[in-house]
C-alpha positions in Angstrom: 69.5 23.7 43.1 69.6 23.7 39.3 66.4 22.7 37.6 66.6 19.8 35.1 63.7 19.6 32.6 62.9 16.9 30.0 60.5 17.7 27.2 59.1 14.5 25.7 56.2 12.8 24.0 55.8 9.6 22.0 54.0 11.5 19.3 55.7 13.7 16.8 54.5 17.1 15.6 53.4 18.3 19.1 56.0 21.2 19.3 58.6 19.5 21.5 61.6 21.2 19.9 59.7 24.5 19.5 58.8 24.4 23.2 62.4 23.6 24.2 63.8 26.5 22.2 61.1 29.0 23.0 60.8 28.2 26.7 64.6 28.2 27.0 64.9 31.6 25.4 62.2 33.0 27.7 63.9 31.7 30.8 67.3 33.1 29.6 65.8 36.6 28.9 66.2 39.4 31.3 63.0 40.9 32.9 62.3 43.7 35.3 62.2 41.2 38.2 65.2 39.2 36.9 67.6 41.6 35.2 70.2 39.0 34.2 68.0 36.1 33.2 68.7 32.4 34.0 71.7 30.6 32.7 70.1 28.0 30.5 71.5 24.9 28.8 69.6 23.2 26.0 70.5 19.6 25.2 69.5 18.1 21.9 68.9 14.3 22.3 67.1 13.8 19.0 69.0 12.2 16.1 67.0 14.5 13.8 68.9 17.4 15.4 66.1 19.9 14.8 67.0 21.9 18.0 70.6 22.1 16.8 69.5 23.4 13.4 67.0 25.7 15.0 69.9 27.5 16.7 71.8 27.9 13.4 74.2 25.0 13.9 74.9 22.5 11.0 74.9 19.0 12.5 77.1 17.8 9.6 79.9 20.1 10.7 80.1 19.0 14.3 83.3 17.6 15.8 81.7 16.9 19.2 78.1 16.4 20.3 76.0 15.1 23.1 77.0 11.5 22.2 80.6 12.2 23.2 79.4 13.1 26.7 77.1 10.1 27.0 79.9 7.8 25.9 82.1 9.5 28.6 84.6 10.6 26.0 84.1 14.2 26.9 82.4 16.3 29.5 79.0 18.0 28.9 80.6 21.4 29.3 83.2 20.6 26.7 80.6 19.7 24.0 78.4 22.7 24.8 78.6 26.0 22.8 77.2 29.4 23.2 74.3 30.4 21.0 73.5 33.8 19.6 71.0 34.3 22.5 72.4 35.7 25.7 72.5 33.2 28.6 71.5 30.3 26.3 74.0 27.5 25.5 73.5 24.4 23.4 74.7 20.8 23.5 74.2 19.8 19.9 73.2 16.6 18.3 73.7 14.8 14.9 72.5 11.7 13.2 75.2 9.8 15.0 72.8 9.5 17.9 71.0 6.8 15.9 73.9 4.5 16.4 74.5 5.7 19.9 71.0 4.7 21.0 71.9 1.1 20.2 75.5 1.3 21.5 74.5 2.5 24.9 71.8 -0.1 25.5 73.0 -2.8 27.9 76.1 -1.0 29.1 76.3 -0.9 32.9 74.4 2.1 34.2 73.6 3.4 30.7 70.4 5.0 31.9 72.3 7.2 34.4 74.9 8.6 32.0 73.2 12.0 31.5 72.4 12.3 35.2 76.0 11.9 36.1 77.0 14.6 33.6 74.4 17.0 34.9 75.3 16.5 38.6 79.0 17.3 37.9 80.4 20.5 39.4 81.0 22.0 36.0 77.3 21.7 35.1 76.2 23.6 38.2 76.9 26.9 36.4 73.6 26.4 34.6 70.4 27.3 36.5 68.2 25.4 34.2 68.8 22.5 31.8 66.2 21.5 29.2 66.5 18.3 27.2 64.7 17.9 23.8 63.9 14.2 23.5 63.2 12.1 20.4 59.6 10.9 19.7 60.6 7.3 20.8 61.2 5.7 24.2 64.8 4.5 23.8 68.0 4.9 25.7 68.2 8.6 25.0 64.7 9.4 26.3 65.3 7.1 29.3 68.5 9.1 30.1 66.6 12.4 30.0 63.8 11.2 32.2 66.2 9.6 34.7 68.1 12.8 35.0 65.1 15.2 35.1 63.4 16.8 38.0 60.4 17.7 35.8 59.0 16.2 32.6 57.0 18.5 30.4 54.7 16.6 28.0 53.4 18.7 25.0 49.9 17.5 23.9 47.8 18.8 21.0 44.0 18.7 21.4 43.4 16.0 18.9 42.3 12.4 19.4 45.6 10.6 18.6 47.7 12.9 20.7 45.4 12.5 23.7 45.5 8.7 23.2 49.3 8.7 23.0 49.4 10.6 26.3 47.7 7.7 28.1 50.3 5.3 26.7 53.2 7.6 27.5 52.1 7.9 31.1 52.6 4.1 31.5 56.3 4.7 30.5 56.6 7.6 32.9 55.4 5.4 35.7 57.9 2.8 34.7 60.7 5.3 35.0 59.4 6.4 38.4 59.4 2.8 39.6 62.9 2.0 38.3 65.3 4.9 37.8 63.8 8.2 39.0 61.2 8.0 41.8 61.1 11.8 42.3 60.2 12.6 38.7 57.4 15.1 38.4 55.4 15.8 35.2 53.3 18.6 33.8 51.2 18.6 30.6 51.4 21.5 28.2 48.7 22.1 25.6 50.3 23.1 22.3 49.1 24.1 18.8 45.7 24.9 20.2 43.0 26.2 17.9 40.2 27.7 20.0 37.9 27.9 16.9 37.9 24.1 16.7 35.1 22.5 18.7 36.9 19.2 19.0 39.9 21.0 20.4 37.9 22.5 23.2 36.2 19.2 24.0 39.6 17.4 24.3 41.0 20.3 26.3 38.2 19.9 28.9 38.8 16.1 29.0 42.5 16.5 29.5 42.0 19.0 32.3 39.4 16.9 33.9 41.6 13.8 33.9 45.0 15.3 34.8 43.9 18.3 36.9 46.6 20.6 38.3 49.4 18.8 36.3 48.1 20.7 33.2 49.7 24.1 32.7 47.2 27.0 32.8 49.1 28.6 29.9 48.1 27.3 26.5 50.3 27.6 23.4 48.1 28.6 20.4 48.6 27.6 16.8 50.6 30.3 15.1 52.3 30.5 11.7 55.2 32.6 13.1 55.9 29.9 15.7 56.4 27.4 12.9 58.6 29.8 11.0 61.0 30.7 13.8 63.1 27.5 13.9 63.5 27.7 10.1 65.3 31.0 10.4 67.4 29.8 13.4 65.8 32.0 16.0 63.4 31.4 18.9 60.0 33.1 18.7 61.1 35.7 21.3 63.7 37.0 18.8 61.9 36.3 15.5 58.6 37.7 16.5 58.9 39.1 20.0 55.5 40.8 20.0 53.6 37.8 18.6 50.9 36.0 20.5 53.2 32.9 20.8 56.0 34.9 22.3 53.7 36.2 24.9 52.4 32.7 25.6 55.8 31.3 26.1 56.8 34.1 28.4 53.6 33.4 30.4 54.6 29.7 30.5 58.1 30.6 31.8 56.6 32.7 34.6 54.0 30.0 35.5 56.7 27.3 35.5 59.1 29.2 37.8 56.4 30.4 40.1 55.2 26.8 40.5 58.7 25.6 41.0 59.3 28.1 43.8 56.1 26.9 45.4 57.4 23.3 45.2 60.6 24.2 47.0 
């Protein structure tokens, strides 16, 4: 079955978009054990459209975007486009999502719009779908969490990020009770600085509290990782031999190995 992933956190600046782009590119890449890569669809649900711009698409020039699919004016496949990366497609976003977030709320079944699109026969051509969510719990994030099999929560090892995680887990449990009882979650440590004593302390605390839900792979702080979206390329293309590229490749391997164990 296709795997549907949402990447979300209430806190900004924790590498949600970077993780969506980098993990998607790693999963789409060919390897010795998987010579053709997975067919991956990235969905930008953030009105800031950072993922869209990170793949070299100008949000201001879009004729169709994810909002058209959520309003049922177009299919998800019709609003998707190929990227410059093999096996990696994008459903783009624009600032129009700011209005859509309010328009959708209260409409019958609004929280299931994305799930309906992703379970259509046309969407089955994608092995993996990854949704980049805005840093707010509105109708767009609710749609992503309702549609997802797995939620990945990026967390930085700093006090406010760890505190935000506790609050976000309450919302995750709310989704599990109401719209998606089978939703699983994993925690990803990002922007980690091993030289920082506080970072190591918080890392131990997060691992102690959340146990096996925390990925073993850690994404380190890396200047090249911050630069890659600016040039419209994932880290695997911009700096393929960098530490961050290796870490995201390791994350992709860990993720899919764990998913195979789940199945």
